[in-house]
matplotlib code that plots the C-alpha trace (Angstrom):
import matplotlib.pyplot as plt

x = [-13.7, -13.6, -10.5, -8.6, -8.9, -6.0, -5.1, -2.1, -2.0, -1.1, 1.3, -1.6, -3.4, -0.3, 0.0, -3.6, -3.0, -0.1, -2.1, -5.0, -2.8, -0.9, -4.2, -5.3, -2.0, -1.9, -5.1, -4.6, -5.8, -7.2, -8.4, -10.2, -11.7, -13.0, -14.4, -16.3, -17.6, -18.9, -20.7, -22.7, -21.1, -17.9, -17.2, -14.2, -15.2, -11.6, -10.6, -13.5, -12.5, -8.9, -10.2, -12.4, -9.4, -7.5, -10.6, -11.9, -15.5, -15.7, -13.6, -16.5, -18.0, -17.1, -14.7, -17.4, -19.3, -16.4, -15.2, -12.1, -13.4, -11.8, -13.4, -14.0, -10.4, -9.3, -12.2, -11.2, -7.8, -9.3, -11.6, -8.7, -7.0, -10.2, -10.7, -7.2, -7.9, -11.6, -12.3, -15.7, -16.4, -19.3, -17.2, -18.7, -22.3, -22.1, -19.1, -19.7, -23.2, -25.2, -22.9, -23.2, -26.9, -27.2, -24.8, -27.1, -29.9, -30.0, -26.9, -27.6, -30.6, -29.8, -31.1, -28.9, -25.9, -26.1, -26.3, -23.3, -21.3, -22.2, -21.2, -17.9, -17.0, -17.9, -20.7, -23.2, -23.4, -26.0, -27.2, -29.4, -32.2, -32.1, -31.1, -27.3, -27.9, -29.8, -28.2, -27.8, -30.2, -32.4, -35.9, -36.1, -38.4, -40.3, -43.2, -42.0, -42.2, -39.9, -36.6, -34.4, -30.7, -29.7, -25.9, -24.5, -28.0, -27.2, -24.4, -26.5, -27.7, -29.7, -31.6, -32.3, -35.5, -37.0, -40.8, -43.2, -43.3, -39.5, -36.4, -36.6, -34.0, -35.1, -33.2, -32.7, -33.2, -36.8, -39.6, -40.8, -37.7, -37.0, -33.7, -33.5, -30.1, -29.8, -27.1, -25.0, -22.4, -19.8, -19.8, -17.7, -20.6, -23.8, -27.1, -30.5, -34.2, -35.3, -38.9, -39.9, -43.4, -45.1, -44.7, -41.7, -38.7, -37.9, -38.3, -35.1, -35.9, -39.0, -39.5, -37.9, -34.8, -35.0, -34.7, -31.9, -30.0, -30.4, -29.2, -26.2, -25.3, -25.8, -23.7, -20.8, -21.1, -20.9, -18.0, -16.0, -16.9, -14.6, -11.7, -12.7, -12.7, -9.3, -8.0, -9.3, -7.7, -4.4, -4.1, -5.1, -2.4, 0.3, -0.6, -0.6, 2.9, 4.2, 2.9, 4.1, 7.6, 7.7, 6.0, 8.4, 7.7, 10.4, 13.0, 11.9, 9.3, 5.9, 5.8, 8.6, 6.4, 5.4, 1.7, 1.5, 3.6, 1.3, -1.8, -0.3, 1.0, -2.5, -3.9, -1.4, -2.6, -6.2, -5.4, -3.5, -6.5, -8.8, -6.7, -7.1, -10.9, -11.3, -9.2, -11.0, -14.3, -13.1, -11.6, -14.8, -16.9, -14.4, -14.4, -18.1, -17.6, -20.7, -19.1, -19.2, -22.1, -20.2, -16.9, -18.8, -20.5, -17.2, -15.5, -18.2, -18.5, -14.7, -13.6, -16.2, -15.2, -11.5, -11.8, -13.7, -11.1, -8.2, -9.9, -10.6, -7.0, -5.7, -7.7, -6.6, -2.9, -2.8, -3.9, -5.4, -4.6, -6.6, -9.7, -9.5, -11.2, -7.7, -6.6, -8.1, -8.3, -11.9, -12.8, -11.5, -13.4, -16.7, -16.2, -15.5, -18.5, -20.7, -19.4, -20.1, -23.8, -23.6, -25.1, -26.1, -24.8, -22.0, -24.6, -26.7, -23.6, -22.7, -26.2, -25.9, -22.5, -23.9, -26.6, -24.2, -21.6, -24.1, -22.9, -24.8, -26.1, -24.5, -26.3]
y = [213.2, 210.0, 208.9, 206.1, 202.8, 201.5, 198.1, 197.4, 195.2, 197.0, 195.5, 194.6, 192.9, 190.8, 189.9, 188.8, 186.7, 185.0, 184.2, 182.7, 180.8, 179.3, 178.2, 176.6, 174.9, 173.5, 171.6, 170.8, 167.2, 166.4, 162.8, 164.0, 167.0, 164.7, 162.3, 165.1, 166.4, 163.0, 162.7, 165.9, 167.8, 169.3, 171.6, 171.2, 172.6, 172.8, 174.9, 177.3, 177.7, 178.4, 181.1, 182.6, 182.7, 185.0, 187.3, 186.2, 185.8, 189.4, 191.3, 193.5, 193.9, 197.1, 196.7, 198.0, 194.8, 192.5, 192.5, 193.6, 196.8, 196.1, 196.5, 194.8, 195.1, 192.9, 190.5, 190.3, 189.1, 186.4, 185.2, 185.0, 182.5, 180.6, 180.4, 179.1, 176.2, 175.8, 176.0, 174.8, 177.6, 180.0, 183.1, 184.6, 183.8, 184.6, 186.9, 189.0, 188.8, 188.3, 190.6, 193.4, 193.0, 193.4, 196.4, 198.1, 197.8, 199.6, 198.1, 200.1, 197.8, 195.4, 192.4, 193.2, 194.2, 191.0, 188.9, 190.7, 190.1, 186.4, 186.2, 188.0, 185.6, 182.6, 181.6, 181.7, 181.5, 183.5, 183.1, 185.2, 182.9, 183.8, 181.6, 181.8, 183.0, 186.2, 189.3, 192.5, 194.3, 191.4, 190.6, 189.5, 186.6, 188.3, 186.5, 183.1, 180.5, 178.1, 179.2, 176.8, 177.0, 178.7, 178.3, 177.2, 177.0, 173.5, 175.2, 178.2, 178.9, 181.9, 182.6, 186.1, 185.9, 188.7, 189.1, 191.7, 193.3, 193.4, 191.3, 188.6, 186.6, 183.0, 180.4, 177.3, 175.2, 176.4, 174.0, 176.6, 176.0, 173.1, 172.8, 170.1, 169.6, 169.5, 167.9, 170.8, 170.8, 172.2, 169.8, 172.2, 174.8, 172.9, 174.2, 173.6, 174.2, 176.3, 176.5, 179.0, 179.1, 182.5, 184.8, 182.9, 184.8, 188.3, 191.3, 193.3, 195.7, 197.1, 198.0, 199.8, 199.4, 195.7, 195.6, 198.1, 196.2, 192.9, 194.6, 196.0, 192.5, 191.1, 193.8, 193.3, 189.5, 189.8, 192.2, 190.0, 186.8, 188.2, 187.8, 184.2, 183.6, 185.3, 182.9, 179.9, 181.1, 181.9, 178.4, 176.8, 178.7, 178.0, 174.4, 174.1, 175.7, 173.5, 170.3, 171.1, 171.8, 168.5, 166.3, 165.0, 163.8, 163.1, 163.8, 167.4, 169.2, 169.4, 173.0, 173.8, 172.9, 176.1, 175.4, 174.9, 177.9, 180.1, 178.7, 179.5, 182.9, 183.8, 182.5, 184.6, 187.7, 186.9, 186.3, 189.6, 191.4, 189.6, 190.7, 194.3, 194.0, 192.2, 194.7, 197.6, 196.2, 195.6, 199.1, 200.7, 198.9, 199.8, 203.5, 203.7, 204.9, 205.8, 203.7, 200.6, 198.9, 199.5, 198.1, 195.1, 194.4, 194.7, 192.3, 189.7, 190.0, 189.3, 187.2, 184.5, 183.4, 183.7, 181.4, 178.8, 179.0, 178.7, 175.6, 174.0, 174.6, 173.1, 169.9, 169.6, 170.4, 167.8, 165.1, 161.9, 162.7, 166.0, 164.0, 161.9, 162.3, 162.2, 165.5, 168.8, 170.3, 169.0, 170.8, 174.1, 173.5, 172.8, 175.9, 178.1, 176.8, 177.3, 180.8, 181.8, 181.7, 183.0, 186.5, 186.7, 185.2, 186.6, 187.7, 189.5, 191.4, 192.4, 193.7, 195.7, 197.0, 198.2, 200.2, 201.6, 202.6, 203.7, 201.2, 199.1, 195.9, 192.7, 190.8]
z = [217.9, 220.0, 221.8, 220.0, 221.9, 224.0, 222.5, 224.7, 227.8, 231.1, 233.7, 236.1, 233.2, 232.4, 236.1, 236.1, 233.0, 234.6, 237.7, 235.7, 233.4, 236.5, 238.0, 234.8, 234.1, 237.6, 236.9, 233.3, 233.1, 229.7, 230.4, 233.6, 231.7, 228.9, 231.4, 233.1, 229.8, 228.8, 232.2, 231.4, 234.3, 233.0, 235.9, 238.2, 241.6, 242.7, 239.6, 240.1, 243.8, 242.6, 240.1, 242.9, 245.1, 242.7, 242.3, 239.0, 240.1, 241.5, 238.9, 237.9, 241.4, 243.3, 246.2, 248.6, 247.8, 248.2, 244.6, 242.8, 241.3, 238.0, 234.5, 231.2, 230.1, 233.0, 232.5, 228.8, 229.8, 232.0, 229.2, 226.8, 229.1, 229.7, 226.0, 225.4, 227.8, 226.8, 230.5, 231.8, 234.2, 234.6, 234.2, 231.1, 232.1, 235.8, 236.5, 233.3, 232.0, 235.2, 237.2, 234.6, 234.5, 238.3, 238.3, 235.8, 238.3, 241.6, 243.2, 246.4, 246.9, 249.8, 247.8, 244.7, 246.8, 248.8, 245.6, 244.1, 247.2, 247.1, 243.4, 244.1, 246.9, 244.9, 247.2, 244.4, 240.6, 238.8, 235.2, 233.0, 231.9, 228.2, 225.3, 224.7, 221.2, 222.3, 220.7, 222.6, 220.2, 219.6, 220.8, 224.5, 225.4, 228.2, 229.9, 228.8, 231.5, 229.6, 228.0, 226.0, 225.5, 228.8, 229.2, 232.6, 234.1, 235.5, 237.5, 238.6, 242.1, 241.0, 237.8, 236.6, 234.7, 232.6, 232.7, 231.5, 234.9, 235.5, 236.3, 239.0, 240.9, 241.5, 243.5, 241.5, 244.6, 244.7, 243.7, 241.3, 239.1, 236.7, 234.9, 232.2, 230.7, 226.9, 224.7, 223.5, 220.7, 223.2, 226.1, 228.1, 228.2, 229.1, 227.9, 229.6, 229.3, 232.2, 233.5, 236.2, 237.7, 237.2, 240.2, 241.6, 242.9, 244.0, 241.7, 241.6, 238.8, 237.2, 233.6, 231.7, 234.0, 233.7, 230.0, 229.8, 232.4, 230.5, 227.3, 229.1, 230.3, 226.8, 225.2, 227.7, 227.2, 223.4, 223.7, 226.0, 224.2, 221.5, 223.9, 224.6, 220.8, 220.6, 223.2, 221.3, 218.1, 219.7, 221.2, 217.9, 216.0, 218.6, 218.8, 215.0, 214.8, 217.6, 216.0, 212.5, 213.8, 215.6, 212.9, 210.3, 206.7, 204.1, 206.7, 207.3, 209.5, 207.8, 208.9, 206.5, 203.5, 201.7, 201.5, 205.3, 206.0, 203.9, 205.8, 209.2, 208.1, 206.9, 210.2, 212.2, 210.4, 211.2, 214.9, 215.1, 213.7, 216.0, 219.0, 217.9, 217.5, 220.8, 222.7, 221.1, 222.2, 225.8, 226.0, 224.6, 227.3, 230.0, 229.1, 228.6, 225.0, 223.0, 220.2, 222.4, 220.4, 217.2, 218.6, 220.0, 216.7, 214.8, 217.3, 217.0, 213.3, 212.9, 215.9, 215.6, 212.1, 213.0, 215.9, 213.8, 211.0, 213.5, 215.1, 211.7, 210.7, 214.0, 213.4, 209.8, 210.4, 213.1, 210.7, 212.2, 215.8, 215.5, 214.8, 217.9, 221.3, 223.0, 221.5, 222.7, 219.1, 218.9, 222.1, 220.6, 217.4, 219.3, 221.5, 218.5, 216.6, 219.7, 220.4, 216.8, 217.5, 221.1, 221.8, 218.1, 215.0, 212.8, 210.2, 212.8, 214.1, 210.5, 210.0, 213.3, 212.2, 208.9, 210.7, 213.3, 210.8, 208.2, 205.6, 203.1, 204.8, 203.7, 201.0]

ax = plt.figure().add_subplot(projection="3d")
ax.plot(x, y, z, "-o")
ax.set_aspect("equal")
plt.show()
């Protein structure tokens, strides 16, 4: 019988949350963030440096390679906070997915060890050159010279490309690499079309290690994406409650109207359940549980729709101001909608869940 997951937050995790939230709050400048997003380059270098300074970039990297030696539970806490602020930072793509992929290869290799150290110290950003919508158990586009929809590729220094003969690390500064920005729904997580010349880069893993490493990175990414979705949903619920307490109609707070109270109560229940699902996935990944794929599929099947619902409610409960560019509710909605298709759609995760739990597949 498997050990029940630990859904509670530890004291070190609470301390990490406080440090990340303080860094984000210190640089909370919505007009500047919107201006950067409109320009097509939403990243704030100073903010990323601040996050690197508190160890976010190297959370999953062993201490022997300059990292923090932490695990998915701690990374999940960071992603909750980044989700709350809809932060444009390559944490999920580089510090989680690419890092986990590299760790699943031979991390004793000097080339891989050197790259992990560079990632942990914030000297480089690495991105797995696959479409953001690639599911952990889905088909992998090996051998393709051009890949569309690669998240954070415009910020990457190194691309990890999967080919038929293995996994390669390619410097984006190379003339063999072309990165063409796309126009994404979520302007805070840019997408791009990446083209890499055949034979470019350094092979860091041969088949079948390369594919298993990539799938390990995608599984961890999907599991911890649930924590980002939880953060988005939490902020939307809190912001909706705050606004409806302060907004008056007929000489009383609109939040006191029964219909709105029922909507927010229902949303609170959904967010509480999403927290349990996200924490269970993070704990399963941290402990190496054989049920990790099931926990991840469950978290993604549930947390994605909850984040979208919370963001939609946030926009609606804010009324006219929620529809404007000046309010961050629209950023949360776009992140939630984008996340709902990242690392596999909700429907795909439900199908995977049905197989793993031996249940009838959804119609």
